[in-house]
C-alpha positions as CSV (number, residue, x, y, z in Angstrom):
1,X,-49.7,-18.2,15.0
2,X,-50.1,-15.7,17.9
3,X,-47.2,-14.2,19.8
4,X,-46.2,-10.8,21.1
5,X,-42.9,-8.8,20.9
6,X,-42.2,-8.0,24.6
7,X,-40.2,-5.1,25.8
8,X,-37.4,-7.4,27.2
9,X,-37.2,-8.9,23.8
10,X,-36.8,-5.5,22.2
11,X,-34.1,-4.5,24.7
12,X,-32.2,-7.7,23.9
13,X,-32.5,-7.1,20.2
14,X,-31.3,-3.5,20.7
15,X,-28.3,-4.7,22.7
16,X,-27.4,-7.2,19.9
17,X,-27.6,-4.5,17.3
18,X,-25.4,-2.2,19.4
19,X,-22.8,-4.9,19.9
20,X,-22.9,-5.8,16.2
21,X,-22.5,-2.1,15.3
22,X,-19.4,-1.8,17.4
23,X,-18.0,-5.0,15.8
24,X,-18.7,-3.4,12.4
25,X,-16.5,-0.4,13.3
26,X,-13.6,-2.7,14.0
27,X,-13.9,-4.7,10.8
28,X,-11.9,-3.5,7.8
29,X,-10.6,-5.2,4.7
30,X,-9.9,-4.7,1.0
31,X,-11.8,-5.5,-2.1
32,X,-9.7,-7.6,-4.6
33,X,-10.1,-7.4,-8.3
34,X,-11.3,-3.8,-8.4
35,X,-9.6,-0.4,-8.9
36,X,-10.3,2.7,-6.9
37,X,-13.4,4.5,-8.3
38,X,-13.6,1.9,-11.1
39,X,-16.5,1.3,-13.4
40,X,-19.6,-0.8,-12.6
41,X,-18.3,-3.6,-14.9
42,X,-15.9,-4.5,-12.1
43,X,-18.8,-5.4,-9.7
44,X,-22.0,-7.4,-9.5
45,X,-24.8,-4.8,-9.5
46,X,-28.0,-7.1,-9.5
47,X,-29.2,-9.0,-6.6
48,X,-32.4,-10.9,-5.4
49,X,-33.7,-11.3,-1.9
50,X,-36.3,-13.5,-0.2
51,X,-37.6,-13.2,3.3
52,X,-40.4,-14.1,5.7
53,X,-41.6,-12.7,8.9
54,X,-44.7,-11.5,10.8
55,X,-47.5,-9.1,9.8
56,X,-49.4,-7.2,12.5
57,X,-51.7,-4.2,12.9
58,X,-49.9,-1.0,13.9
59,X,-46.4,-1.3,15.1
60,X,-44.1,-2.1,18.0
61,X,-44.1,1.6,19.0
62,X,-47.9,1.5,19.6
63,X,-49.2,4.4,17.4
64,X,-51.9,4.3,14.8
65,X,-53.5,1.1,16.1
66,X,-57.0,2.6,16.2
67,X,-57.9,0.6,19.2
68,X,-56.9,-2.8,17.8
69,X,-54.5,-3.6,20.7
70,X,-55.1,-7.3,20.8
71,X,-52.3,-8.0,18.3
72,X,-52.2,-11.3,16.4
73,X,-49.0,-11.9,14.5
74,X,-49.5,-13.6,11.1
75,X,-47.1,-15.0,8.6
76,X,-45.8,-12.6,5.9
77,X,-43.4,-13.2,3.0
78,X,-41.6,-11.2,0.4
79,X,-39.2,-11.3,-2.5
80,X,-37.4,-8.6,-4.5
81,X,-34.9,-7.9,-7.2
82,X,-32.6,-4.9,-6.8
83,X,-30.3,-2.9,-9.1
84,X,-27.4,-1.2,-7.3
85,X,-26.8,2.2,-8.7
86,X,-23.9,3.1,-6.4
87,X,-22.3,1.5,-3.4
88,X,-24.8,3.2,-1.1
89,X,-27.9,3.4,-3.2
90,X,-30.1,0.9,-5.1
91,X,-33.6,0.5,-6.6
92,X,-35.6,-2.6,-5.8
93,X,-38.9,-4.0,-7.0
94,X,-40.6,-5.9,-4.2
95,X,-43.4,-8.4,-4.0
96,X,-45.1,-9.0,-0.6
97,X,-48.0,-11.0,0.7
98,X,-49.6,-12.3,3.9
99,X,-52.4,-11.7,6.4
100,X,-53.0,-9.0,9.1
101,X,-55.4,-9.7,12.0
102,X,-56.2,-7.8,15.2
103,X,-59.0,-7.0,17.7
104,X,-60.1,-4.7,20.4
105,X,-59.1,-5.8,23.9
106,X,-62.8,-6.1,24.9
107,X,-63.5,-8.3,21.9
108,X,-66.2,-6.0,20.5
109,X,-64.5,-5.5,17.2
110,X,-61.9,-7.3,15.1
111,X,-60.7,-7.7,11.5
112,X,-58.7,-10.0,9.3
113,X,-57.2,-8.7,6.1
114,X,-55.8,-11.0,3.4
115,X,-53.0,-9.5,1.2
116,X,-52.6,-12.0,-1.7
117,X,-50.1,-9.7,-3.4
118,X,-48.5,-6.3,-3.4
119,X,-45.8,-4.7,-5.6
120,X,-43.7,-1.7,-4.8
121,X,-40.6,0.1,-6.1
122,X,-38.3,1.5,-3.4
123,X,-35.0,3.4,-3.2
124,X,-32.6,1.7,-0.6
125,X,-29.8,3.6,1.0
126,X,-26.9,1.7,2.7
127,X,-25.3,3.6,5.5
128,X,-22.1,1.6,6.0
129,X,-20.8,2.3,2.4
130,X,-20.5,6.0,3.2
131,X,-17.8,5.6,5.8
132,X,-14.4,5.8,4.1
133,X,-12.7,3.7,6.9
134,X,-14.8,0.6,6.2
135,X,-13.9,-1.4,3.2
136,X,-16.2,-4.4,3.1
137,X,-18.2,-3.9,6.3
138,X,-19.7,-7.0,8.0
139,X,-22.8,-5.1,9.1
140,X,-24.6,-2.6,6.9
141,X,-27.5,-0.6,8.2
142,X,-30.0,0.4,5.6
143,X,-33.3,2.4,5.1
144,X,-35.7,2.3,2.2
145,X,-38.8,4.1,1.1
146,X,-41.0,3.6,-2.0
147,X,-44.5,3.5,-3.5
148,X,-46.6,0.6,-4.6
149,X,-50.0,-1.1,-5.0
150,X,-51.4,-3.9,-2.8
151,X,-54.5,-6.0,-3.2
152,X,-56.5,-6.8,-0.1
153,X,-59.8,-8.5,1.1
154,X,-61.0,-7.6,4.6
155,X,-63.4,-9.3,6.9
156,X,-64.7,-7.0,9.7
157,X,-66.4,-8.4,12.8
158,X,-68.5,-6.3,15.2
159,X,-70.2,-8.3,17.9
160,X,-71.7,-11.3,16.2
161,X,-71.8,-9.6,12.7
162,X,-69.1,-10.2,10.1
163,X,-68.8,-8.4,6.8
164,X,-66.3,-9.3,4.1
165,X,-65.4,-6.5,1.6
166,X,-64.7,-7.2,-2.1
167,X,-61.1,-7.5,-3.1
168,X,-59.7,-4.1,-3.9
169,X,-56.3,-2.5,-4.8
170,X,-54.9,0.4,-2.8
171,X,-51.8,2.6,-3.0
172,X,-49.4,2.1,-0.1
173,X,-46.0,3.5,1.0
174,X,-43.5,1.0,2.3
175,X,-40.8,2.3,4.7
176,X,-38.1,-0.2,5.6
177,X,-35.1,-0.1,8.0
178,X,-32.7,-2.8,9.2
179,X,-29.3,-4.4,9.0
180,X,-27.7,-6.7,6.4
181,X,-24.9,-9.0,7.5
182,X,-22.3,-10.1,4.9
183,X,-22.0,-13.8,5.8
184,X,-20.3,-14.8,2.5
185,X,-19.0,-13.3,-0.7
186,X,-22.1,-11.8,-2.3
187,X,-24.5,-13.2,0.3
188,X,-26.2,-11.1,3.0
189,X,-28.5,-12.0,5.9
190,X,-31.3,-9.4,6.0
191,X,-33.0,-8.4,9.2
192,X,-35.5,-5.6,8.8
193,X,-38.7,-3.9,10.0
194,X,-41.1,-2.4,7.5
195,X,-43.9,0.2,8.0
196,X,-46.7,0.1,5.3
197,X,-49.0,3.1,5.1
198,X,-52.2,2.2,3.2
199,X,-55.2,4.2,2.0
200,X,-58.0,4.1,4.6
201,X,-60.2,1.0,4.8
202,X,-57.4,-1.6,5.0
203,X,-58.7,-2.7,8.4
204,X,-62.4,-2.4,7.6
205,X,-63.0,0.4,10.1
206,X,-64.9,3.4,8.6
207,X,-64.4,5.7,11.6
208,X,-61.4,7.1,13.4
209,X,-59.1,10.1,13.3
210,X,-56.4,8.5,11.1
211,X,-56.5,9.2,7.4
212,X,-54.4,6.1,6.6
213,X,-54.1,2.6,7.9
214,X,-50.8,1.1,9.0
215,X,-49.5,-2.4,9.3
216,X,-45.9,-3.6,9.9
217,X,-43.7,-6.4,8.7
218,X,-40.8,-7.7,10.8
219,X,-38.8,-10.0,8.5
220,X,-35.6,-12.0,8.1
221,X,-34.2,-13.4,4.9
222,X,-31.3,-13.7,2.5
223,X,-29.9,-11.5,-0.3
224,X,-27.9,-13.0,-3.1
225,X,-25.7,-11.1,-5.6
226,X,-26.2,-12.2,-9.2
227,X,-23.4,-12.7,-11.7
228,X,-19.8,-14.0,-11.6
229,X,-18.5,-14.9,-8.2
230,X,-15.1,-13.5,-9.3
231,X,-16.5,-10.0,-8.9
232,X,-17.4,-8.3,-5.6
233,X,-21.0,-7.1,-5.0
234,X,-21.3,-3.3,-5.4
235,X,-23.6,-3.1,-2.4
236,X,-20.8,-4.5,-0.2
237,X,-18.1,-2.2,-1.5
238,X,-16.7,1.2,-0.7
239,X,-14.6,2.6,-3.5
240,X,-13.5,5.7,-1.5
241,X,-12.1,3.4,1.2
242,X,-10.5,1.3,-1.5
243,X,-8.8,4.4,-2.9
244,X,-7.5,5.4,0.5
245,X,-6.2,1.9,1.1
246,X,-4.5,1.9,-2.4
247,X,-2.8,5.3,-1.7
248,X,-1.7,4.2,1.8
249,X,-0.3,0.9,0.5
250,X,1.7,2.7,-2.3
251,X,3.0,5.3,0.3
252,X,4.2,2.5,2.6
253,X,5.9,0.7,-0.3
254,X,7.7,3.9,-1.5
255,X,8.7,4.8,2.0
256,X,10.1,1.3,2.5
257,X,12.1,1.6,-0.7
258,X,13.3,5.0,0.3
259,X,14.4,3.8,3.8
260,X,16.2,0.8,2.2
261,X,18.1,3.2,-0.2
262,X,19.0,5.5,2.6
263,X,20.3,2.6,4.7
264,X,22.4,1.4,1.7
265,X,23.8,4.9,1.0
266,X,24.8,5.2,4.7
267,X,26.5,1.9,4.6
268,X,28.4,2.8,1.4
269,X,29.4,6.2,2.9
270,X,30.7,4.4,6.0
271,X,32.8,2.2,3.8
272,X,34.2,5.1,1.9
273,X,35.0,7.0,5.2
274,X,36.8,3.9,6.5
275,X,38.8,3.7,3.3
276,X,39.7,7.4,3.3
277,X,40.7,7.1,7.0
278,X,43.0,4.1,6.2
279,X,44.7,6.1,3.5
280,X,45.0,9.4,5.4
281,X,48.3,11.4,5.5
282,X,48.4,13.1,8.9
283,X,51.9,14.7,8.5
284,X,51.4,15.8,4.9
285,X,54.6,14.4,3.6
286,X,52.9,12.7,0.7
287,X,53.1,9.2,2.2
288,X,49.9,7.6,3.5
289,X,49.9,6.7,7.2
290,X,49.6,3.0,6.2
291,X,53.0,3.2,4.5
292,X,54.6,5.9,6.6
293,X,57.4,4.5,8.8
294,X,58.3,7.9,10.2
295,X,55.1,9.6,11.1
296,X,55.0,13.2,12.3
297,X,57.8,14.6,10.1
298,X,57.9,18.4,10.0
299,X,56.1,20.2,7.2
300,X,58.3,20.6,4.0
301,X,60.6,17.7,4.9
302,X,61.8,15.7,2.0
303,X,61.1,12.0,2.6
304,X,61.6,8.7,0.9
305,X,59.0,6.2,-0.1
306,X,58.6,5.0,3.5
307,X,58.0,8.5,4.8
308,X,61.4,9.0,6.5
309,X,63.5,12.1,5.9
310,X,66.1,12.0,3.1
311,X,69.7,12.8,3.8
312,X,70.7,16.3,2.8
313,X,72.2,16.5,-0.7
314,X,75.7,18.0,-1.0
315,X,74.8,19.5,-4.4
316,X,71.6,21.2,-5.1
317,X,69.6,19.9,-8.0
318,X,69.7,22.1,-11.0
319,X,66.4,23.9,-11.4
320,X,64.8,23.6,-14.8
321,X,63.0,26.8,-15.5
322,X,60.8,25.4,-18.2
323,X,59.5,21.9,-18.0
324,X,59.1,20.2,-21.4
325,X,57.9,16.6,-21.7
326,X,59.5,15.2,-24.9
327,X,58.5,12.2,-26.9
328,X,61.4,10.2,-25.5
329,X,60.2,11.0,-21.9
330,X,56.8,9.6,-22.8
331,X,58.3,6.5,-24.2
332,X,60.1,5.9,-20.9
333,X,56.7,6.2,-19.1
334,X,54.9,4.1,-21.6
335,X,57.4,1.3,-21.2
336,X,57.1,1.5,-17.4
337,X,53.3,1.2,-17.7
338,X,53.6,-1.8,-20.1
339,X,56.1,-3.6,-17.8
340,X,54.4,-2.9,-14.5
341,X,53.2,-6.1,-12.7
342,X,51.9,-6.8,-9.2
343,X,51.5,-9.9,-7.2
344,X,48.0,-11.4,-7.7
345,X,45.5,-9.5,-5.5
346,X,48.3,-7.5,-3.8
347,X,50.1,-4.1,-4.0
348,X,53.6,-5.5,-4.0
349,X,55.5,-4.8,-7.3
350,X,57.2,-7.7,-9.1
351,X,61.0,-7.4,-9.7
352,X,60.4,-7.6,-13.4
353,X,59.1,-4.1,-13.3
354,X,62.1,-2.5,-11.5
355,X,64.2,-1.7,-14.5
356,X,61.6,0.4,-16.2
357,X,60.5,2.1,-13.0
358,X,64.2,3.0,-12.3
359,X,64.2,4.9,-15.6
360,X,61.0,6.8,-14.6
361,X,62.6,7.7,-11.3
362,X,65.8,9.0,-13.0
363,X,63.6,11.0,-15.3
364,X,61.7,12.6,-12.4
365,X,65.0,13.4,-10.6
366,X,66.8,14.8,-13.7
367,X,64.0,16.9,-15.1
368,X,62.1,17.7,-11.9
369,X,58.9,16.4,-13.5
370,X,55.6,16.0,-11.6
371,X,53.8,12.7,-11.9
372,X,50.3,11.6,-11.4
373,X,49.7,7.9,-10.6
374,X,46.1,6.6,-11.1
375,X,45.3,3.0,-10.0
376,X,42.5,1.1,-11.6
377,X,40.9,-2.4,-11.3
378,X,38.3,-4.4,-13.1
379,X,34.8,-5.0,-11.4
380,X,35.7,-8.4,-9.9
381,X,35.1,-8.4,-6.2
382,X,33.6,-5.8,-3.9
383,X,33.8,-2.1,-4.5
384,X,35.5,-1.5,-1.2
385,X,38.2,-4.0,-1.9
386,X,38.8,-2.7,-5.5
387,X,39.1,1.0,-4.2
388,X,41.6,-0.1,-1.5
389,X,43.6,-2.2,-3.9
390,X,43.8,0.5,-6.6
391,X,44.9,3.1,-4.1
392,X,47.5,0.8,-2.5
393,X,49.0,-0.1,-5.9
394,X,49.4,3.6,-6.9
395,X,50.9,4.3,-3.4
396,X,53.3,1.3,-3.8
397,X,54.6,2.7,-7.2
398,X,55.0,6.2,-5.6
399,X,56.9,4.7,-2.7
400,X,59.3,2.8,-5.1
401,X,59.9,6.0,-7.1
402,X,60.5,8.1,-4.0
403,X,62.9,5.4,-2.7
404,X,64.9,6.0,-5.9
405,X,65.2,9.7,-5.2
406,X,62.1,11.2,-6.7
407,X,60.5,14.1,-4.8
408,X,57.4,12.7,-3.0
409,X,55.7,16.1,-3.0
410,X,55.7,16.0,-6.8
411,X,54.0,12.6,-7.0
412,X,50.2,12.2,-6.6
413,X,48.8,8.7,-6.1
414,X,45.0,8.1,-6.5
415,X,42.9,5.0,-6.6
416,X,39.7,4.8,-8.7
417,X,38.9,1.1,-8.3
418,X,36.6,-0.1,-11.2
419,X,34.9,3.3,-11.8
420,X,36.9,4.3,-14.9
421,X,37.2,1.2,-17.2
422,X,38.8,1.5,-20.6
423,X,37.4,-1.8,-21.9
424,X,34.5,-4.1,-21.2
425,X,34.6,-6.2,-18.0
426,X,32.6,-8.9,-19.7
427,X,35.7,-10.6,-21.1
428,X,39.0,-11.7,-19.6
429,X,41.0,-9.5,-22.1
430,X,38.9,-6.5,-21.2
431,X,39.3,-7.1,-17.4
432,X,43.1,-7.4,-18.0
433,X,43.2,-4.0,-19.7
434,X,41.2,-2.4,-16.9
435,X,43.7,-3.6,-14.2
436,X,46.3,-0.9,-14.7
437,X,48.2,2.1,-13.1
438,X,48.4,5.1,-15.4
439,X,51.4,7.5,-15.4
440,X,50.9,11.2,-16.3
441,X,53.9,13.5,-16.6
442,X,53.5,17.2,-16.3
């Protein structure tokens, strides 16, 4: 197996990596089933990887080849198990094996080194998991460095003479860099390039200015997260980004609720403003515009229940210096309240209520009492409708009393709708009690 990595090939690979890196910056997402900055128990922290690739003397950058420039690429293979300590850092134990072969361009010297096994422990840093804007990034650049032991047997050839050394173990330092692509949940495609610095003598050469030998391993493989598939892999997560996403989602939810409440409040305010406008009294005669048949009466003019001026009285009403509400007066008012009836859903007073209301009107005229009328309803129907109906019923009673000679300026009519119940609205009897007009003499 002999092939060379050409410069055009390297440029194409670099272009693919650049394009993939740009794609990574556009990819965002969320990690389900975890909490921001949660414990390791929410994730899968163990993984295994297998890969294969090519061994060759030196490296694609051309340094430390020691004259072995006629590169022959040989098959290499590797497997590892990794424990993820944090989203961006893990420790892995790696096994690697294969052959390295190379020669001088003039053919005067060559070697072939068999590496039946090597083991190393490395720390691996994943760069994508440090960017708070990337949640579960598709492309994850990584670098790793470690220390290990490899076993090798080298055959050196000079001219027609070949010498095979005894198998020996040497310390070596693996330095790895590459990209992992998250192709499925808990599965990554691993593309990497590894430098391996070995104690001198790996290539069989006893001369040269280099204190250490170097061979490289370009590889591709798969990494699998171990454990329940219901949990995300820690090496594919970014808890800081998850926290940012969680805060932003809650902010958007609260803002949406606030905007909805503000819109509802504005709508209610508009309804109240419309109701107040419909019950306005522009000329101040005590009769709402809606019931006023003589709008624009001068200030201080005595008017009847329809808002029209009353004829002048030939005899002035006797002024009561001290107003005293007796028990008999209260009975007259209580009887009027008890007998007061309206047409269903309307503000028109039934004729059965006239007699008791006439006695209240006479009481107001004779004793110059002031009267407060408070209209109430149950909670059946809309708030706007109940506020309007309670106000109109109180105004209707006022108009009747003024029509019987009572002073409109001494009668106050207010509507409270369902806001002041005296009984439960859950029963028919309770709702009947809540539909009322209260009279208060003073």
